[in-house]
C-alpha positions in Angstrom: 77.1 20.7 48.5 80.7 18.9 47.3 80.9 16.1 48.6 83.1 14.9 51.3 83.6 11.5 52.7 83.6 10.4 56.8 86.5 8.9 56.0 88.3 12.5 55.0 86.9 13.9 58.6 88.6 11.0 60.3 92.1 11.9 58.5 91.6 15.3 60.9 94.2 15.7 63.7 92.5 14.5 66.8 89.5 13.1 65.6 88.0 9.9 66.5 84.6 8.9 64.1 82.6 6.1 65.4 81.0 4.7 62.4 80.3 1.5 60.2 80.6 3.4 56.6 83.8 5.5 56.5 82.7 5.6 52.6 79.5 7.3 53.1 79.4 11.1 52.1 78.1 13.8 54.4 75.0 15.2 53.1 75.1 18.5 54.5 75.8 20.3 58.4 73.7 22.1 60.8 74.5 24.0 63.7 70.7 24.5 64.3 68.6 21.8 66.4 65.8 23.7 65.2 66.2 23.9 61.3 68.0 20.5 60.9 66.8 18.4 58.1 67.1 14.7 58.4 70.2 13.1 57.0 72.1 16.3 57.9 75.4 16.4 60.6 74.7 18.2 63.5 77.9 20.3 64.8 77.5 21.0 68.5 79.4 24.5 69.0 79.8 26.1 72.0 80.1 30.0 72.8 79.4 32.1 75.6 75.8 32.2 75.9 74.8 28.5 74.7 76.2 24.9 74.3 75.4 23.2 71.1 75.6 19.7 73.1 72.2 20.6 75.0 70.4 20.3 71.6 71.9 16.7 70.5 69.1 15.0 71.4 66.6 17.5 69.6 69.3 17.1 66.8 69.0 13.4 66.7 64.5 13.2 66.9 64.9 15.2 64.1 66.6 13.0 61.9 70.3 14.2 62.4 72.5 11.3 60.6 75.6 12.2 62.8 76.9 14.5 65.1 80.1 16.5 65.4 80.7 17.0 69.1 83.5 17.7 71.8 83.0 15.4 74.8 80.0 13.0 74.9 79.2 9.2 75.6 79.3 8.5 72.1 77.5 4.9 73.1 74.4 6.3 74.0 74.0 7.8 70.3 75.5 5.6 68.2 72.3 3.3 67.7 70.8 6.4 67.1 72.9 8.0 64.1 75.4 6.5 61.5 78.2 8.9 62.3 79.6 10.4 65.7 82.6 12.4 65.3 84.4 13.7 68.9 86.7 16.8 68.0 88.8 18.7 70.7 87.0 22.1 69.4 83.9 21.6 67.0 84.6 25.2 65.7 87.8 24.9 64.5 86.7 21.1 63.1 84.2 23.2 61.2 86.8 25.5 59.8 88.7 22.7 58.7 86.1 21.0 56.8 85.1 24.3 55.1 88.8 24.9 54.2 89.0 21.6 52.4 85.5 21.9 50.7 86.9 25.6 49.5 90.2 24.1 47.9 88.0 21.7 45.7 86.6 24.5 43.7 88.9 26.7 41.5 86.8 29.2 41.2 86.9 33.2 41.4 86.0 34.2 45.3 84.9 37.5 45.5 85.1 38.4 49.3 83.5 42.4 50.6 83.9 43.9 53.9 83.8 47.7 55.2 82.0 49.0 58.1 78.8 49.9 56.2 77.3 48.4 53.2 79.0 45.3 52.6 76.0 43.1 52.7 74.0 45.3 50.7 76.8 45.6 47.9 77.2 41.5 48.4 73.7 41.1 47.6 74.0 43.7 44.6 77.1 42.0 43.1 75.9 38.6 43.5 72.6 39.5 41.7 74.2 41.6 38.8 76.7 38.5 38.5 73.3 35.7 38.1 72.6 37.3 34.9 75.5 35.2 33.5 77.3 33.5 36.3 75.8 30.6 38.6 77.0 32.3 42.2 77.5 31.1 45.4 76.6 33.9 48.2 77.1 34.1 51.8 73.1 33.7 53.2 72.2 36.8 55.0 75.0 38.3 57.0 76.6 35.2 57.3 80.5 37.1 58.1 82.0 35.5 60.5 83.6 32.0 60.9 80.1 30.1 61.5 78.6 31.4 58.6 81.4 31.6 56.3 81.8 28.1 56.7 78.3 27.3 56.4 78.2 29.5 53.1 81.4 27.4 52.1 79.3 23.8 52.8 76.8 25.1 49.9 79.5 24.6 47.3 78.9 22.7 43.9 80.3 21.8 41.2 78.0 24.5 39.4 79.2 27.4 40.5 81.5 29.4 38.7 81.8 32.7 41.0 81.3 32.7 44.7 80.6 36.4 46.5 81.2 36.2 50.3 80.9 39.1 52.9 83.2 39.4 55.9 82.9 41.3 58.9 85.4 41.5 62.2 84.6 42.6 66.0 88.1 41.7 67.3 91.6 42.0 65.7 93.1 39.3 63.1 89.4 38.3 62.4 89.4 39.4 58.7 93.1 37.5 58.4 91.6 34.7 59.7 88.9 34.2 57.3 90.4 35.5 54.2 92.7 32.8 54.8 89.9 30.2 54.7 87.9 32.1 51.6 91.2 33.0 49.5 89.7 35.4 47.7 91.1 36.6 44.4 88.9 40.0 44.3 88.3 42.2 48.0 86.1 45.0 47.8 86.3 47.3 50.9 83.1 49.9 51.1 84.2 52.3 53.8 86.4 52.6 57.0 83.6 53.5 60.1 83.0 53.7 63.6 81.9 50.5 64.2 83.2 47.8 66.4 85.2 49.8 68.4 85.3 48.1 71.6 88.0 45.8 70.3 89.3 47.7 66.9 89.9 51.1 69.3 89.5 53.5 66.6 88.8 54.2 63.0 92.7 53.6 62.6 92.1 50.5 64.1 89.4 49.6 61.6 91.3 50.6 58.8 94.1 48.2 59.7 91.7 44.9 60.3 89.9 45.7 57.2 93.0 46.2 54.6 94.2 43.2 56.0 92.2 41.6 53.3 94.4 42.6 50.8 97.0 40.5 51.8 95.2 37.3 51.1 94.6 38.1 47.6 97.1 36.6 45.4 99.2 38.2 42.7 97.0 38.1 40.2 94.3 39.6 42.7 92.4 42.7 42.2 91.2 45.2 44.7 87.8 47.8 44.6 88.0 50.5 47.1 86.0 53.3 47.8 88.4 56.8 46.7 86.0 58.8 48.9 87.1 57.3 52.3 90.2 59.0 53.9 91.7 55.6 54.6 91.4 53.9 51.6 92.1 56.5 49.1 95.5 56.3 50.2 96.4 52.8 49.8 98.9 51.4 47.9 99.8 47.6 46.9 102.7 46.3 44.9 101.1 42.8 44.3 96.9 43.3 43.7 95.5 45.5 41.2 93.8 48.6 42.5 90.7 50.4 41.0 89.0 52.8 42.8 85.3 54.2 43.0 83.7 57.4 44.1 83.2 60.9 43.3 86.9 61.7 43.5 87.4 62.7 39.6 90.7 60.2 39.7 88.7 57.5 40.4 89.0 54.4 37.5 85.1 54.1 38.1 83.9 57.6 38.3 80.6 58.6 39.8 78.9 61.6 39.1 75.2 63.2 38.1 73.6 61.2 41.1 70.0 62.4 41.4 66.9 61.2 43.5 64.4 59.7 41.4 60.8 58.2 42.1 62.6 54.3 43.3 66.0 55.2 44.4 68.6 57.3 42.4 70.1 57.7 39.0 73.7 58.5 38.5 76.4 58.0 35.8 79.5 55.8 36.3 82.6 57.0 33.9 79.7 58.9 32.1 77.5 55.8 31.7 74.2 56.3 33.3 72.9 53.7 36.0 69.8 53.8 38.4 69.7 51.7 41.5 65.8 50.8 42.9 67.2 51.5 46.8 66.5 54.5 49.2 69.9 56.0 50.8 72.4 57.6 48.5 75.2 55.5 49.8 73.5 52.4 48.0 75.1 54.2 44.8 78.0 53.9 45.6 77.3 50.1 46.6 76.0 50.0 43.3 79.2 51.4 41.8 81.6 49.1 43.3 79.2 46.0 42.2 79.4 47.5 38.7 82.9 47.5 38.8 83.5 44.0 39.9 81.0 43.0 37.3 82.8 44.7 34.1 85.8 42.3 35.0 83.7 39.5 34.7 82.8 40.7 31.1 79.2 41.8 31.9 78.2 44.5 29.5 76.4 47.9 30.5 73.1 46.8 29.3 73.2 43.1 31.1 74.0 45.1 34.5 71.0 47.7 34.1 68.8 44.9 34.0 69.5 43.6 37.0 70.1 46.4 38.8 66.4 47.8 38.2 65.5 44.3 40.2 67.7 44.4 43.3 66.0 45.1 46.5 67.2 45.5 50.1 66.9 42.8 52.7 64.2 43.4 55.7 65.4 46.4 58.1 67.5 48.1 55.8 65.6 51.4 55.4 62.4 49.3 54.6 59.6 51.2 54.6 56.6 50.4 56.8 53.2 52.5 56.4 51.1 52.1 59.8 47.8 54.2 60.1 49.3 56.7 58.1 52.8 56.6 59.4 55.6 55.7 57.3 58.6 54.1 58.9 61.7 53.7 57.6 62.7 50.8 59.4 66.7 50.8 59.2 66.8 48.4 62.6 69.1 45.9 61.8 72.4 47.9 63.2 73.9 50.6 64.2 77.4 52.8 64.3 77.8 56.6 63.9 77.8 56.4 59.7 75.2 54.0 59.2 73.1 56.9 61.0 74.1 59.4 58.8 73.4 57.5 55.8 69.8 56.7 57.1 69.4 60.6 58.6 70.5 61.3 54.7 67.4 59.2 53.5 64.8 60.5 56.1 65.7 64.1 54.4 65.2 62.3 51.0 61.8 60.9 52.2 60.0 63.6 50.3 57.7 63.9 53.4 54.9 66.5 53.8 53.9 66.1 57.4 56.2 65.6 60.8 59.4 63.9 60.4 61.0 61.8 63.6 63.8 59.8 64.9 63.7 56.9 67.3 67.1 55.6 68.2 68.5 53.2 70.4 71.9 52.7 71.6 74.9 52.2 69.2 76.7 49.0 71.0 80.5 48.1 71.3 81.6 51.5 70.8 84.0 51.2 73.6 85.7 54.5 75.6 84.1 56.6 72.7 80.5 55.4 73.2 79.3 58.5 75.2 80.7 61.2 73.3 79.9 59.4 69.8 76.4 59.1 71.4 76.2 63.1 71.9 77.6 63.9 68.5 74.8 61.9 66.9 72.4 64.0 69.1 73.9 67.1 68.1 73.4 65.3 64.5 70.4 64.3 64.5 68.9 67.8 66.1 70.8 69.6 62.7 68.8 67.3 60.4 65.2 69.4 60.7 63.5 67.0 62.5 59.9 67.7 64.6 60.8 65.0 67.3 63.4 62.7 68.7 62.9 59.7 70.9 65.8 57.9 72.5 65.9 54.6 74.7 68.9 52.5 76.2 71.6 53.2 78.8 73.3 56.1 76.2 69.8 58.1 75.4 71.1 60.9 78.3 74.4 61.2 76.3 71.9 61.6 73.0 70.1 64.1 74.7 72.6 66.0 75.8 73.8 66.3 72.2 70.2 67.3 70.6 70.1 70.0 73.2 73.6 71.1 72.3 72.3 70.8 68.6 69.5 73.6 69.4 66.7 71.3 69.8 63.7 72.2 72.1 63.4 70.1 75.1 59.9 70.0 75.0 60.5 67.7 71.4 63.4 65.4 73.1 62.0 62.1 74.6 64.0 60.0 76.8 61.9 56.6 77.1 62.1 53.3 78.7 60.6 50.6 76.6 59.5 50.3 72.8 55.9 51.0 74.1 56.9 54.0 75.4 58.7 55.1 72.3 55.7 54.1 70.3 53.5 55.9 72.8 55.1 59.5 71.9 54.8 58.5 68.3 51.3 58.5 68.8 50.9 61.6 70.3 53.0 63.6 68.0 52.5 62.3 64.8 50.3 64.0 62.1 49.3 63.3 58.5 52.4 62.0 56.4 55.0 61.7 59.2 58.0 59.8 58.5 59.8 58.1 61.3 63.1 56.7 61.1 63.7 53.5 63.3 67.5 53.0 64.2 69.7 50.9 66.9 72.0 48.1 67.0 70.5 44.7 66.9 70.6 43.9 70.3 68.2 47.2 70.9 65.7 45.4 68.4 64.2 49.0 67.5 61.6 47.1 64.8 59.7 46.4 68.2 58.7 49.7 68.1 56.6 49.2 65.0 54.8 46.0 66.6 53.9 48.3 69.9 52.9 51.0 67.6 50.6 48.4 65.3 48.9 46.3 68.0 48.6 49.0 70.6 47.3 52.0 68.1 44.1 53.1 69.0 42.3 55.9 67.0 
C-alpha cells in the first residue's frame, strides 16, 4: 500500500485521533476481524445485518495496531493499540482514505462494469496486461465501495495500471464509485435484467451503467458492446468510443466463433485468437480485453500467449465430476441474461447422456420477478434438457413456464432444499449426465454438489 500517516487521517473533517505518534505510517487496513494481520488498522463497519464494533476485541487480540470506529470508549483500548481513530461514519472515512491513496498515483485506471461478465473480463484483462505491466486488479468480486476501497489500499508505486470492477445495486452507485476511481478507460460488457429491484428495468440499468462514461476525462476511452441494444446507440462528445462485437461496424469485429476442446477460437479484425473458457459469451469478454490491451501497446503475440493461460474462478461454469455426473457449477450468481449464457454452455458441453438443470431463485428482480422466472422456465424447457429441478420461492413460476414451454410434468421437480435436489439427480442420472447448477448467490446452489457427494449410495 502507498504509505499514509496517521496525521493525514487526523486531518479528515470530524476525525478524532488518539495516538502518541501521528507520524506513524499505516501498514494496512482490514474490515474483517477473522483475517486481520498484526499491524493492520481495523475499520469497524456497520451494516443492516452486522456491526463491526462487536468484533473490536477479536481484532485487538489478533494484533491490530489501531482501530477506526464510530463511537466507543477509546480509553479502554488506547493501552492495547497504538492508534484509535473516531469518525462519524467509518464507511465514509474509508472512502476518503481510498480517494487520497488513489490521487497519489497518476497511472491509467481501467474500470469495468456491465450486468454480466465484468469480473471475468476484469480477470482476463489484468492477466493479459501482466505480460508487460505491473497490474493492480480488484480482488474477487470487490466491486462496491468497500471492495473498491480495499483494492485501492493495495496500490503501491510499483503498479503502472489498475483494472477495477464496478458493480451496482441502486441508482447513483456507479457515479459514486467512478468518482472515487477516476478512470481513464471504461469498459461496459452489456445491459441486462439485473438488480431490477432498485433499477426498475433495463433502461434503468443502462442509465446507471452508462454514468461511468461521465467520469472519463477528455482524453478517455470507452470500450462498449456493439451487439447490445442499448450500448450500440451510445454517443459521446468527450470520450473516444470503441465498439466490439459481431456487428460489422464494430472497431473490433468478432467473426468465425468456433467451439474447440478448450473453449472457443475466434477472429478479431481478421486475427485469430482462442480463449480456454466455457461459454460463448466469454469470446466477447476476451474481445473487450484484447481491445484494451492493444491500447496499451501489447502485440497480438503477447495477447495470444496470455489468453492461453486464463481460467475462470470457482462457481463460474466450473466443471465438477462426481460419480459419473458432470456438474457445470455456475452458482456464483444469476439473472435472466446470465442464465441464458449458462444454458448455451450446457448445450456446448457435448453430453451423450442426459442433461439436467437445477435452478434456484434469481434475486433482486423487483416487480418483474414472477414474470422473469416464468420466462426462464419456458426458456429452460426449450433448451432440450431431460429433467428440470428448482427450489426457492419462485420455483412455482419456473414450473409454470416449463409446462408452457412443452416440458412434461413428470420431468419437472419443485423441491424444498439442496438435498432433495441431489436426490432427484441421483434418481434421474445415467452415464455421462451433465447438470447445470445456477441461482443467485443467496441460494447457494453449489450445496447441491456437496449433498450429492456426501449422501451418494451406489
